[in-house]
C-alpha positions as CSV (number, residue, x, y, z in Angstrom):
1,M,23.0,-105.2,22.5
2,L,26.6,-103.5,21.8
3,R,28.1,-106.0,24.0
4,S,26.8,-108.8,22.3
5,S,27.1,-108.0,18.7
6,K,29.7,-106.3,16.2
7,A,27.4,-103.4,16.2
8,F,30.9,-100.9,16.4
9,L,31.3,-102.3,12.4
10,L,27.8,-100.9,11.6
11,V,29.2,-96.8,11.6
12,D,26.5,-95.6,9.5
13,R,23.5,-97.6,11.8
14,L,25.3,-96.4,14.8
15,K,25.1,-92.5,13.7
16,E,21.5,-92.9,12.6
17,V,20.9,-94.1,16.1
18,D,22.8,-90.9,17.4
19,E,20.7,-89.0,15.3
20,I,17.2,-90.1,16.9
21,F,18.7,-89.7,20.7
22,R,19.8,-85.9,18.8
23,S,16.5,-85.2,17.3
24,T,14.7,-86.1,20.6
25,L,16.7,-84.2,23.0
26,E,16.1,-81.1,20.6
27,A,12.2,-81.9,20.6
28,I,12.3,-82.1,24.7
29,T,14.5,-79.0,25.2
30,N,13.0,-77.0,22.2
31,V,16.4,-76.4,21.1
32,R,17.9,-76.9,17.6
33,M,21.5,-78.0,18.4
34,D,24.4,-78.0,15.4
35,D,27.1,-80.5,15.9
36,F,29.3,-78.4,17.9
37,Q,26.7,-78.1,20.5
38,W,25.5,-81.8,20.0
39,N,29.2,-82.9,20.8
40,Q,29.4,-80.7,23.8
41,A,26.1,-82.0,25.1
42,S,28.0,-85.7,24.6
43,L,30.5,-84.7,27.1
44,L,30.4,-85.7,30.7
45,L,28.7,-83.4,33.1
46,I,32.1,-82.8,34.9
47,F,33.3,-81.5,31.5
48,G,30.6,-79.4,30.6
49,G,28.4,-81.6,28.5
50,L,25.1,-83.1,29.3
51,G,26.5,-86.4,29.8
52,I,24.5,-88.1,27.0
53,R,26.7,-90.8,25.7
54,K,27.2,-91.4,21.6
55,V,26.0,-95.0,20.4
56,E,29.0,-94.4,18.3
57,D,31.2,-94.1,21.1
58,L,30.1,-96.8,22.9
59,A,29.9,-99.8,20.6
60,L,33.4,-100.7,20.8
61,P,34.0,-100.8,24.4
62,G,30.8,-102.4,25.0
63,Q,32.6,-105.2,22.4
64,L,36.0,-105.4,24.4
65,S,34.5,-105.4,27.6
66,S,32.5,-108.5,26.9
67,V,35.4,-110.3,25.1
68,Y,37.5,-109.5,28.1
69,S,34.9,-110.6,30.7
70,S,34.1,-114.1,28.9
71,S,38.1,-114.7,27.9
72,E,38.3,-116.9,31.0
73,L,35.5,-118.8,30.2
74,S,36.0,-118.9,26.3
75,N,39.8,-120.4,27.4
76,Q,38.3,-123.3,29.7
77,I,36.1,-124.2,26.8
78,L,38.8,-123.9,24.3
79,E,41.5,-126.0,26.3
80,K,39.5,-129.2,26.2
81,F,40.5,-129.1,22.1
82,D,43.9,-128.0,23.2
83,L,43.5,-124.4,21.8
84,Q,43.6,-121.0,23.6
85,I,42.8,-118.3,21.5
86,I,42.7,-115.4,24.2
87,N,46.0,-115.0,26.4
88,D,47.0,-112.8,29.1
89,T,49.6,-110.8,27.0
90,F,46.6,-109.9,24.8
91,F,44.9,-108.1,27.9
92,G,48.3,-106.6,29.1
């Protein structure tokens, strides 16, 4: 869903989903987490976290990866109309 929609624009909704994950983790572990602990839990394992990814942090990269992965097909379709919206200079 994050790849196919502009969910990154709905920051409040994404935070609500993150809060659901947080409360679920608190219920499973029977440990109340403050903001610092929740931020640490969202770090990768290699950095001392639990590897729990925040939806808020994944929304924009998910959308960008979708745009990038479909850019060639989009350009093929748009070329038929003499348009090119997505070009190589945009992606480096």
